[in-house]
Every structure is written in C-alpha cells, then in structure tokens.
C-alpha positions as CSV (number, residue, x, y, z in Angstrom):
1,M,-1.2,19.0,-13.0
2,L,-4.8,19.8,-13.6
3,L,-5.3,20.4,-9.8
4,N,-2.3,22.8,-9.8
5,V,-0.7,21.1,-6.8
6,T,2.7,22.0,-5.4
7,P,5.7,20.2,-6.6
8,F,6.0,18.5,-3.2
9,M,2.5,17.1,-3.4
10,M,3.1,15.9,-7.0
11,A,6.3,14.1,-6.0
12,L,4.7,12.6,-2.9
13,S,1.7,11.3,-4.8
14,T,3.9,9.9,-7.5
15,T,6.2,8.2,-5.0
16,T,3.3,6.9,-3.0
17,V,1.7,5.3,-6.0
18,F,5.2,4.0,-7.0
19,F,5.3,2.1,-3.7
20,L,1.6,1.1,-3.5
21,V,1.4,-0.6,-6.9
22,P,4.1,-3.3,-6.4
23,G,2.6,-4.0,-3.0
24,I,-0.9,-4.5,-4.3
25,V,0.3,-6.6,-7.2
26,A,2.4,-8.8,-4.9
27,M,-0.6,-9.3,-2.7
28,G,-2.7,-10.3,-5.7
29,I,0.0,-12.8,-6.8
30,G,0.6,-14.1,-3.3
31,F,-3.0,-14.6,-2.3
32,G,-3.8,-16.0,-5.8
33,A,-1.0,-18.6,-5.3
34,A,-2.1,-19.3,-1.7
35,Y,-5.8,-19.7,-2.5
36,P,-6.1,-20.9,-6.1
37,D,-9.4,-21.8,-7.5
38,F,-8.7,-24.2,-10.4
39,K,-12.2,-25.4,-10.6
40,A,-13.8,-22.0,-11.3
41,E,-15.7,-22.0,-14.6
42,N,-15.9,-18.3,-14.8
43,P,-13.2,-15.6,-13.9
44,T,-15.8,-13.7,-11.9
45,Q,-16.1,-16.7,-9.5
46,T,-12.5,-16.3,-8.7
47,V,-13.0,-12.7,-7.6
48,T,-15.6,-13.7,-5.0
49,S,-13.7,-16.7,-3.8
50,F,-12.0,-16.8,-0.3
51,G,-8.7,-15.7,-1.7
52,G,-10.2,-12.9,-3.7
53,L,-12.1,-11.5,-0.7
54,I,-9.0,-11.8,1.5
55,F,-7.0,-9.9,-1.1
56,M,-9.6,-7.1,-1.3
57,I,-9.8,-6.7,2.5
58,V,-6.0,-6.8,3.0
59,C,-5.5,-4.3,0.1
60,A,-8.1,-1.9,1.5
61,G,-6.4,-2.1,4.9
62,Y,-2.9,-1.5,3.3
63,I,-4.1,1.5,1.3
64,G,-5.9,2.9,4.4
65,A,-2.8,2.5,6.5
66,I,-0.6,4.3,4.0
67,I,-3.2,7.1,3.8
68,L,-3.3,7.4,7.6
69,L,0.5,7.4,7.9
70,E,0.8,10.2,5.3
71,A,-2.2,12.3,6.3
72,G,-0.7,13.9,9.4
73,P,2.7,14.9,8.0
74,V,1.1,16.2,4.8
75,Y,-1.3,18.3,6.8
76,N,1.5,19.7,8.9
77,L,3.6,20.5,5.8
78,F,0.7,22.1,4.0
79,M,-0.5,24.2,6.9
80,A,3.1,25.4,7.7
81,D,3.4,26.4,4.0
82,I,0.1,28.3,4.1
83,R,0.8,30.1,7.4
84,G,4.5,30.7,6.5
85,K,5.7,29.0,9.7
86,I,8.9,27.1,10.3
87,I,8.4,23.4,11.1
88,P,10.1,22.4,14.4
89,L,12.7,19.6,14.5
90,G,10.3,17.3,16.4
91,I,7.7,17.5,13.7
92,W,10.4,16.9,11.0
93,L,11.4,13.7,12.9
94,W,7.8,12.6,13.0
95,I,7.4,13.3,9.3
96,A,10.6,11.3,8.5
97,G,9.4,8.5,10.8
98,S,6.0,8.4,9.1
99,F,7.4,8.3,5.6
100,S,9.9,5.7,6.7
101,A,7.0,3.6,8.1
102,V,5.3,3.9,4.7
103,L,8.5,2.5,3.0
104,V,8.7,-0.4,5.5
105,F,5.0,-1.2,5.1
106,S,5.4,-1.2,1.3
107,L,8.4,-3.5,1.4
108,L,6.5,-5.8,3.8
109,A,3.5,-5.7,1.5
110,I,5.7,-7.0,-1.3
111,I,7.7,-9.6,0.6
112,L,5.2,-11.2,3.0
113,P,2.4,-12.1,0.6
114,M,4.8,-13.5,-2.0
115,R,6.4,-15.8,0.6
116,F,3.0,-16.8,1.9
117,G,1.8,-17.7,-1.5
118,E,5.0,-19.6,-2.4
119,K,4.8,-21.6,0.9
120,R,1.0,-22.4,0.5
121,L,1.4,-23.3,-3.2
122,S,4.3,-25.6,-2.5
123,Q,2.1,-27.4,0.1
124,L,-0.8,-28.0,-2.4
125,R,-1.2,-31.4,-3.9
126,I,-2.6,-31.0,-7.4
C-alpha cells in the first residue's frame, strides 16, 4: 500500500507469499526431521548443521525459481498496461502456464520434504 502498486500486483504478491510460506515451513520441518541434531548444545549449532545448510540452499533455490517463473509474466502484464496494448492469446497461455507452474512447485515444496523427513525419521534408531 505504501508503494501504491496496482491491485493486480497486490493480489499477486499476497498470493505468492501465501504459497511460499507453507512450502518454506514444510521444508524446515521435513529437513529438520530428516537431519536431526539431538546432540547440539546450542540452537545456533543446529542452524549450521548439514540439515540446516541443505534447508537454506533448497529454500533459496525454491524462492529463486518462483521469482523466475513470475518475473516474465509480470513484466509482460506491466508493460502492456503502461503501453496500453492488448496481450495476445499466446502470451496469456504462457502467463497461465507460468502461474500454474508456481502452484505445482509450491505444492511439491510442501509434499516432498514432508514425506522425505517422515521417511528418514522413521529409519533413525534413537
């Protein structure tokens, strides 16, 4: 609201965060379950453990992929709005495909790490 963005950009950013947050949380839970560090004396040691580093790298890749998938369509929509041009059907299909890919990536980011963590945690002998 402070940036005075269009309603489309406000809705897109809100929706993107709505899908990013559960994916990032699921990755944290999944990798935390897969690579637990029960012997850590200090919580900061857990962050720099193998599981913590894998979590950070995968999350950075996930966020980067979502940004890359949305950047092109948002640029086309923004420039068409500024120039007052109509967006052709092929570009609309590309935009729909890109946003659908974001939805699929987000669902995979929720499901896959949780299953991985559950599988690895059930194999641990404590």
